[in-house]
C-alpha positions in Angstrom: -22.3 -18.1 8.0 -19.5 -15.7 9.0 -16.0 -16.8 8.2 -12.7 -15.8 9.8 -10.6 -14.6 6.7 -6.9 -13.7 6.5 -6.1 -11.2 3.7 -2.4 -11.1 2.7 -1.5 -8.2 0.4 1.4 -5.8 0.3 -0.8 -2.9 -1.0 -2.7 -0.9 1.7 -5.5 0.1 -0.8 -6.1 -3.5 -1.8 -6.3 -4.6 1.8 -8.7 -1.9 2.6 -11.0 -2.6 -0.3 -11.1 -6.4 0.4 -11.6 -5.8 4.1 -14.6 -3.4 3.5 -16.2 -5.9 1.1 -15.9 -8.8 3.4 -16.8 -7.0 6.7 -19.9 -5.6 5.0 -20.9 -9.2 4.4 -20.5 -10.1 8.0 -17.1 -11.8 8.0 -14.2 -11.3 10.5 -11.1 -10.1 8.6 -7.5 -10.2 9.7 -5.0 -8.3 7.6 -1.4 -9.1 6.9 1.0 -6.7 5.0 3.1 -9.4 3.4 4.0 -13.0 3.1 6.1 -13.3 6.2 3.4 -11.6 8.4 0.8 -13.8 6.8 2.7 -17.0 7.4 3.2 -16.0 11.0 -0.5 -15.4 11.5 -1.4 -18.8 10.0 1.0 -20.5 12.4 -0.7 -18.9 15.5 -4.4 -18.5 14.5 -7.1 -20.6 12.8 -8.7 -19.2 9.6 -11.5 -20.5 7.5 -10.1 -18.9 4.4 -6.9 -17.2 3.3 -6.8 -14.7 0.4 -3.4 -13.7 -0.8 -1.9 -11.5 -3.4 0.1 -13.6 -5.9 2.5 -10.8 -6.8 4.3 -9.5 -3.7 7.9 -8.9 -2.7 9.5 -12.2 -1.5 8.0 -14.2 -0.2 5.2 -13.8 -2.8 2.0 -15.7 -3.1 3.6 -18.8 -4.7 6.2 -19.1 -2.0 3.6 -18.7 0.7 1.4 -21.4 -0.9 4.2 -24.0 -1.0 5.4 -23.1 2.5 
């Protein structure tokens, strides 16, 4: 079953690797370059899963989780 997955990471290479891995398995992937962009996407779109980098410039993964 394909999922709609939001990937939040501040490193372009990490986003690209995770996107390729997930798309190759049939999932729809939306990318966000950081915590603020990721939080904005969650407010406006529905996702089945959110994958986020724990260590990012503020807001980092922990701040996004408690938001």
